[in-house]
N, C-alpha and C positions, 0 to 999 in steps of 0.2 A: 688764125692769128699768124702773122708773119713778122719776123725780125731779121734785119740784115746786120750781121756781126761787124761788118766793115764800118758802120756808122759809129761804133763805140770802141774801135781798136786802139785808140790813143788814151782812152779813159780807164781808170782802175775800178771797174764795176764788179769784178769777180774775185773770189778767193783763189781761183786757179787761173793763172794768166794764159792768154792765147799762145805764148811762146812754148808752154808745156803741153798744150792741147794739140798742136799741129806737129807731128813727128817728122815729116819730110821737110828738111831745111829749105829746099827749093820752093816748095809750096808755101812755107812760112814767109819767105822773102817775097814771093809773088803776092801774097795776101797783104803784106805791109806796103808794097809798092802800089797796090790798088788794081793789080792785074788779075786777081782772083777774088771773086765775090762769094761769101758764105751766107746763105740764107737758111733760116730755121723756120719750119712751118709746124704749127700745132693745130690739129683738128680739134675744135672745141667740143664736138660730140664725143670724141674719144676721151677727152679730159673728163667730161661728165660721167661717161661710162666707167672710167677708172675709179672715180669717187663712189659711184653707185655700187660697184663691186666690193667696196670697203664699208658699205652700209652708211654712206654719207651722201648728202645732197649738196652739190656745188652749183653756184650761180655766178657768172661773170658780172662784175660791177665795174663801172668806170668812175672811180673816185681818185683823187690826187694821190693818196697814200695806199689805197687798197685796190686789189684787182679781183679777188674771189671772196665770196661769202659762202660759208659752209654751214648748213643746218644739220644738226644731229639730235637724236632723242636723248634727253637727260633722264635717266632712270633713277637718279638720286632724289628727284622731287616726288610728289604724290602720284603723278602719272607721267606718261612719256611725252612731256611737253618739249617742244622744239627749242633748242638753244643754238646760238650762232657763234661762229668764230670767223675772223677775217684774215686773209692772207695778204701780206704786204707786197707791193710792187717790187721792192728791193729783193725779197726772197724769191719771188716767182721769176724775176728777170735773170736769176742765176741759171735757169733753164737755157736761156739764149746766150749768156755770156760765158758759161762754162761747158756748154754742150752736154748738159745733164740729160738723163732719160726722163721722159714724162712719168714713167712708172715709178722711178725713184723719188721724184718730187712729190707725187701724190702720196706715196707711202710715208715719206717724212712728215708731210702735213697731217696725215691721218694719225701718226704716232703722237704728234703734239695735241691734236684734238682729243684723242683718247686719254691723254694724261690730264686733261682738264675735266673729264667726266667725273 
């Protein structure tokens, strides 16, 4: 998965703006001038491994509002039947717009999923 931050530098997509993310003022200026390109790459296998390590199963989906489907066992039912949760594109895109760590994003999603169990 690849995202180029420059494509959205004039949009307000994140809670944490680019101006606070780039500490070097010369680099920030070059970014806004278009002389510096910031690309963020996410290895989808690593994404799946992160969720697996949290006892969740993640699948990338290509829907308008949703990007990840998470299956998890629901022990509240008679048996461990699979239940699903979906992650919105808006939340997941914070990874690219705010330069968040993949580990943090996966952990936050896992916390929400576990609160639904």
